[in-house]
C-alpha positions in Angstrom: 128.7 111.2 34.0 129.8 112.4 37.5 128.0 110.8 40.4 127.5 113.3 43.1 126.0 112.1 46.4 126.5 112.5 50.2 129.3 111.1 52.4 129.9 111.3 56.1 132.9 110.0 58.1 133.3 109.8 61.8 134.5 107.9 64.9 132.0 107.7 67.6 130.0 105.6 70.1 126.3 104.7 69.6 123.3 102.8 68.2 121.7 103.9 65.0 118.4 103.3 63.1 117.9 104.4 59.4 114.4 105.4 58.4 127.5 104.6 65.5 127.7 101.8 68.4 128.4 100.8 71.9 130.1 97.5 72.5 131.1 96.1 75.9 134.3 94.2 75.7 133.5 91.5 78.2 136.8 89.5 78.1 136.9 86.1 79.7 134.7 86.6 82.7 131.3 84.9 82.9 128.6 86.6 80.8 126.2 87.2 83.7 128.9 88.7 85.9 130.1 91.0 83.0 126.5 92.2 82.3 126.0 92.8 86.0 129.1 95.0 86.1 127.9 96.8 83.0 124.6 97.7 84.7 126.5 98.9 87.8 128.6 101.1 85.5 125.4 102.6 84.1 124.0 103.2 87.7 127.1 105.2 88.6 126.1 107.8 86.0 122.6 108.3 87.4 121.4 111.0 89.7 118.2 110.6 91.7 115.2 110.5 89.4 112.4 112.7 90.4 110.1 112.5 87.5 107.0 114.6 88.0 106.6 116.0 84.6 107.9 114.8 81.2 108.1 116.8 78.0 108.3 116.0 74.3 111.9 117.2 73.5 113.0 119.2 70.6 116.6 119.1 69.4 118.6 121.9 71.1 121.7 122.0 68.8 121.8 122.1 65.0 124.9 121.8 62.8 124.7 122.5 59.1 127.1 121.0 56.5 127.5 121.2 52.8 125.2 118.3 52.1 123.1 117.8 55.3 122.1 118.7 58.8 122.8 117.1 62.2 120.6 117.8 65.3 121.3 116.9 68.9 119.2 116.7 72.1 120.5 118.1 75.4 122.2 115.3 77.3 121.6 117.2 80.6 117.9 116.9 80.4 116.8 115.1 83.5 114.7 112.6 81.5 117.7 111.5 79.6 119.7 111.1 82.8 117.1 108.6 84.0 116.5 106.9 81.0 116.3 105.8 52.3 119.0 103.7 51.4 122.8 103.9 51.1 126.1 102.3 51.9 127.9 102.1 55.2 131.4 101.1 56.1 132.8 100.1 59.5 136.5 99.9 60.1 137.3 97.5 63.0 141.0 97.5 64.2 142.8 94.2 63.5 140.3 92.9 61.0 141.6 92.0 57.5 141.1 94.0 54.4 139.0 91.2 52.7 137.3 93.3 50.0 138.8 94.6 46.8 137.6 97.2 44.4 138.8 97.7 40.8 138.5 101.3 39.7 138.3 101.7 36.0 138.8 104.9 34.0 138.7 105.7 30.3 142.5 105.7 30.2 143.5 102.7 32.2 142.6 100.5 35.1 143.8 101.8 38.5 145.5 99.6 41.1 143.2 97.4 43.2 141.8 99.1 46.3 141.7 96.8 49.4 139.4 97.7 52.3 137.2 96.2 55.0 133.7 95.0 54.3 131.0 97.5 53.4 127.2 96.9 53.5 124.1 98.5 52.1 121.4 100.0 54.4 117.8 101.0 53.7 114.8 102.4 55.4 114.0 100.5 58.6 117.5 99.2 59.2 119.0 99.1 62.7 122.8 99.4 62.8 124.5 98.3 66.0 128.1 99.2 66.0 131.0 98.5 68.4 132.5 101.3 70.5 135.4 103.3 69.0 135.2 102.0 65.5 135.6 104.3 62.5 132.6 104.5 60.3 131.3 106.3 57.2 127.9 106.6 55.4 127.2 107.2 51.8 123.8 108.1 50.3 123.6 106.7 46.8 119.8 106.9 46.6 117.4 109.4 45.1 116.0 110.6 48.5 117.5 112.1 51.7 118.5 109.7 54.5 117.2 110.4 58.0 119.0 108.6 60.8 118.3 108.5 64.5 121.2 107.6 66.8 121.2 106.5 70.5 124.6 106.9 72.1 124.9 105.2 75.5 127.6 107.0 77.5 126.8 104.9 80.5 127.9 101.7 78.8 130.9 99.7 80.1 132.8 100.5 76.9 132.9 104.2 77.8 136.0 104.7 80.0 135.7 108.5 80.0 133.2 110.6 81.9 129.5 110.9 81.1 130.1 113.8 78.6 129.2 112.7 75.0 132.1 113.2 72.6 132.1 112.8 68.8 135.5 112.2 67.2 135.7 113.1 63.5 138.3 111.6 61.1 137.3 114.1 58.4 135.2 117.3 58.2 134.2 119.6 61.0 131.0 120.7 62.8 129.9 124.2 62.1 127.3 125.7 64.4 124.1 126.5 62.4 120.9 128.1 63.3 119.4 127.5 66.7 116.6 125.0 67.1 113.3 125.9 68.9 114.5 123.9 71.9 117.8 125.8 72.1 116.1 129.2 71.8 113.7 128.2 74.6 116.6 127.1 76.9 118.5 130.3 76.3 115.4 132.3 77.0 115.3 130.9 80.5 118.7 132.4 81.2 122.0 130.8 82.0 121.8 129.8 85.6 123.9 127.3 87.6 125.7 124.5 86.0 123.2 124.2 83.1 123.9 127.9 82.3 127.6 127.2 82.4 127.3 124.3 80.0 125.2 126.3 77.6 127.7 129.1 77.7 130.5 126.7 76.8 128.4 125.3 74.0 127.8 128.8 72.7 131.6 129.4 72.5 132.2 126.1 70.7 131.3 127.3 67.2 133.1 124.4 65.5 134.7 121.0 66.1 137.5 120.0 63.9 138.7 116.5 63.0 141.3 114.8 65.1 144.1 115.3 62.5 143.9 119.1 62.8 145.4 118.9 66.3 148.6 117.2 65.1 151.7 119.0 63.7 151.6 119.2 60.0 155.1 117.9 59.5 154.6 115.0 61.9 151.5 113.9 59.9 153.4 114.1 56.7 156.1 111.8 58.1 153.6 109.4 59.7 151.8 108.8 56.4 154.8 109.4 54.2 153.0 112.0 52.2 153.7 115.6 51.2 152.7 118.5 53.4 150.0 119.7 51.1 148.2 116.4 51.5 148.7 116.6 55.2 147.1 120.0 55.3 144.1 118.6 53.4 144.0 115.7 55.9 143.7 118.3 58.7 140.8 120.0 56.8 142.5 123.4 56.7 140.3 125.9 54.9 137.6 123.2 54.3 134.2 124.8 55.0 132.0 121.9 53.9 131.2 120.5 57.4 130.8 116.9 58.5 128.5 115.8 55.6 129.9 116.5 52.1 129.1 115.8 48.5 131.1 112.9 47.1 132.0 112.9 43.4 133.2 109.9 41.4 132.3 107.5 44.2 133.2 104.1 42.7 133.1 101.7 45.7 129.9 100.0 44.5 129.7 97.6 41.6 127.1 95.2 40.2 129.3 92.3 41.4 129.3 93.7 44.9 125.5 94.2 44.9 125.0 90.5 43.9 127.4 89.4 46.7 125.5 91.5 49.2 122.2 89.9 48.3 123.6 86.4 48.4 125.1 87.0 51.9 121.8 88.4 53.2 119.8 85.4 51.9 122.3 83.0 53.4 122.4 84.6 56.8 118.7 84.3 57.7 118.0 81.4 60.0 121.6 80.2 60.6 123.2 82.8 63.0 123.2 82.0 66.7 125.9 84.4 67.8 128.4 81.6 68.9 130.3 81.3 65.6 130.7 85.0 65.1 133.9 86.9 65.7 134.2 90.6 66.0 135.3 90.9 62.4 132.4 88.8 61.1 129.6 89.8 63.5 126.3 90.8 62.0 125.7 94.5 62.6 122.5 95.2 60.7 118.9 94.1 60.8 115.8 95.6 59.2 112.6 96.3 61.2 110.8 98.2 58.5 109.4 95.3 56.5 105.6 95.0 57.3 105.6 91.3 56.4 108.0 90.6 59.3 106.1 92.5 62.0 105.7 90.8 65.4 102.2 92.2 65.9 99.9 93.1 63.0 96.3 94.4 63.0 94.9 95.2 59.6 92.7 97.9 61.2 95.2 99.3 63.6 98.8 98.9 62.5 101.9 96.9 63.4 104.8 96.6 65.8 108.2 95.2 65.0 110.8 94.5 67.6 114.5 93.8 67.5 116.4 92.1 70.4 119.5 90.0 70.9 117.7 86.8 69.7 117.5 88.4 66.2 120.7 90.4 66.3 123.1 88.8 68.8 125.4 91.8 69.2 122.6 93.5 71.1 123.4 91.1 73.9 126.7 92.9 74.4 125.2 96.4 73.9 122.3 95.7 76.2 120.0 97.6 73.9 116.9 96.7 71.8 114.7 98.6 69.4 111.1 98.8 68.2 109.4 100.2 65.1 105.7 101.1 65.5 103.1 102.1 63.0 99.5 103.1 64.0 96.9 103.8 61.4 94.7 106.9 61.9 92.9 106.9 65.2 94.3 103.5 66.2 95.5 102.9 69.8 98.5 101.1 71.2 97.4 99.3 74.3 98.3 100.9 77.7 101.4 99.1 78.9 104.6 99.4 81.0 108.2 98.5 80.4 109.2 95.8 82.8 112.9 96.0 82.8 114.1 99.0 80.7 113.7 102.7 80.0 112.3 103.6 76.6 113.3 106.5 74.3 110.7 107.1 71.6 111.3 109.2 68.5 108.4 110.1 66.2 109.4 109.5 62.5 106.0 110.4 60.9 102.6 111.7 61.7 101.3 112.7 65.1 99.3 111.4 68.0 98.4 111.7 71.7 100.7 110.1 74.3 99.9 109.8 78.0 102.4 108.6 80.6 101.5 107.9 84.3 103.9 107.6 87.1 104.0 105.6 90.4 101.9 108.2 92.2 99.0 107.7 89.8 99.3 111.1 88.3 99.9 111.9 84.7 103.5 113.1 84.0 102.8 113.7 80.3 99.6 114.2 78.4 100.0 115.8 75.0 100.5 115.7 71.3 103.7 114.4 69.8 104.7 114.9 66.2 107.4 114.2 63.7 110.9 115.0 65.0 110.0 115.0 68.7 111.5 112.6 71.2 110.2 111.5 74.6 111.5 109.3 77.4 109.3 106.7 79.1 110.9 105.5 82.4 110.8 101.9 83.5 107.4 100.8 84.9 105.7 104.0 84.0 102.4 103.3 82.2 102.0 104.7 78.7 99.3 104.7 76.0 99.5 106.1 72.4 96.7 107.1 70.1 97.3 108.1 66.5 95.8 111.3 64.9 94.0 111.5 61.6 97.5 111.4 60.0 98.6 108.2 61.7 101.6 107.8 64.0 104.9 106.2 63.3 107.9 105.9 65.7 111.1 104.1 66.5 111.9 103.3 70.1 115.1 102.2 71.9 115.1 100.3 75.2 117.9 99.9 77.6 117.9 96.0 77.7 118.8 93.6 75.0 115.5 91.6 75.7 113.3 94.4 77.0 109.8 93.2 78.1 106.5 95.1 78.1 103.3 94.2 79.9 100.1 95.4 78.3 97.2 96.4 80.5 94.5 95.7 77.9 94.1 93.1 75.2 94.4 89.4 74.9 97.8 89.1 76.6 97.2 91.7 79.2 97.7 91.6 83.0 94.0 92.3 83.5 92.9 89.4 81.4 95.3 87.0 83.3 93.6 87.8 86.6 90.6 85.9 88.0 87.2 87.6 87.8 86.9 87.7 91.6 90.1 89.7 91.9 88.7 92.3 89.5 85.2 92.3 91.1 86.6 93.0 94.5 89.5 95.3 93.5 87.4 97.7 91.4 84.0 97.2 93.0 82.4 96.2 89.8 79.9 93.5 88.9 80.9 90.1 87.5 79.5 91.0 84.1 81.6 94.2 84.0 84.6 92.1 85.1 84.1 89.8 82.1 83.7 92.8 79.8 87.0 94.2 81.2 88.8 90.9 80.5 87.3 89.8 77.2 86.0 92.9 75.2 89.4 93.3 73.5 90.6 90.3 71.5 93.5 92.1 69.8 97.0 91.6 71.2 98.2 95.2 71.7 97.4 97.2 68.5 93.7 98.3 68.6 91.7 99.5 65.6 89.7 102.8 65.8 86.3 102.9 67.4 85.2 101.6 70.8 82.1 101.0 72.9 82.7 104.3 74.8 82.9 106.3 71.5 79.6 104.7 70.3 77.9 105.6 73.6 79.2 109.2 73.4 77.8 109.4 69.8 
């Protein structure tokens, strides 16, 4: 029986969650000094942030392939300037081919195939991958795989300009239908630099793989192959796009599955990041398991976070992640991000989000739904309330140990203040000050229903 599934192969720079990577090569200098330089490198890419109104962003580019779709958000948006299951393989230069696959056919056994390590991913996984590595993904499950990628072009590892570039080893990008966001942008007209950029994007109907730019004969000599194979390597006359259907994919075996499970069970609790080399570094961690949530409220939902304490490579990337689930009508406490920007992508459901800036005015107050993305700048206050369908999201933050400060709840800034401070600051009675401090015993995820709702009823 022929096994037909989906395969994607590319060479890129990013941070990915399943529902590539950025890696700063710090060398021999002190860690604190290297991280400081990394942040300065990011600052060089920033323009002055004048955030008076935020919007929930729709993807503005869409590329269709034989077996899937890729969508992109506009990197020139001011807000971005300021702020299933399957198998995945990462090819790191210089690392040994430590894995072998025996491919059996009815006629005979093929020669052993040696390759670098592969790993399984599933819903809720975070994949943090080094800059410039080659990677591929294969969907061997029964459902579609939806992935969200954060690509940090301001990272120290990026020695080019601030233009995002995706380098493909196989396949090509074919321009598909326009997304609503792109149609809206084009409707405003092409003015200034933004118009120029959009005009260029309109002309770039396809992006071929890197082999297509080489001379066919030189490729044949470099790989010691015939010219017909070289032409296939270049993707000549291949119209399948960047995501293709894979037939007779025989990388996975029961022995490999057992080995994967043993490695995962042995890794928990013993990694500290010091004994890991680049070839052995852990690149994956799951934040979708409800039993491992950092905050859980049976009436409200849960929050799971991933930082460099749990996945040491995030210390080098200076990124962290969060998975949030709010049940219907539940509320995530108003809070601010102390030391990072936050990029939130809605994976399921819908809800209301309010964001308040330093002037005390709302910069965003609206409904967000599945597939939308919104940026919450550092120190801007934000609150989320789920709809009747609930609200689920994944968020990326621009620090490896990003901190948030809740404004309500048991660990809030308000609760930590003396009553007299609240009485005099807000002009309220001491009884009201106590209510302000102690009426919410939950940490940060609040169940539906409140005193104000009962009074309105």
